[in-house]
Residue, then its C-alpha position, 0 to 999 in steps of 0.5 A: x648197369x646189369x640186371x640182378x634178381x630181386x632177393x624178395x620176388x626173384x624178378x630181374x631188376x637193375x643193379x643201380x635201382x634203389x628198390x625193386x620195381x615189382x615188389x618194392x623191396x630195397x636193393x641191398x647193393x645200394x645200401x653200402x657206405x663209403x669206405x674209410x679211405x674214400x672218406x679221408x680223401x673227401x675230408x682232405x679234398x672236399x671238391x672230390x666229395x661234392x662231385x662223388x655226391x652229385x654223381x651217386x645221389x640217385x643210385x647209391x644214396x648212403x654212399x653219396x651222403x657219407x662222401x658229402x658229410x666227409x667233405x663238409x666237415x673241414x669247412x665246419x671245423x675251419x669255421x669253428x676255429x676262426x670263430x674261436x680265434x675271432x671271439x677270443x681277441x675281443x675285449x671289453x674296455x672299461x667304458x663297455x665298448x668292445x675292442x679288437x686286438 
């Protein structure tokens, strides 16, 4: 953790602070998102994305949110595929009862 100067008031603040404690200006260092490579890693291995989210949510919220979204996407996609396969195998027989094949 290092001290940096606020872009608005010039007073020193932590580089991990979300905003300046003196004037309330947003810290531009914490406004960066995750890189594409990191998003791909979080997509392929969701546990890594969840861990990165938990570690960085207070200090780098935009970065943490991007990792969490990338790690949740595979679960949503898999659930949609399973739902599609499950519903496509249901057939209504002549007496109105659903049957699984």
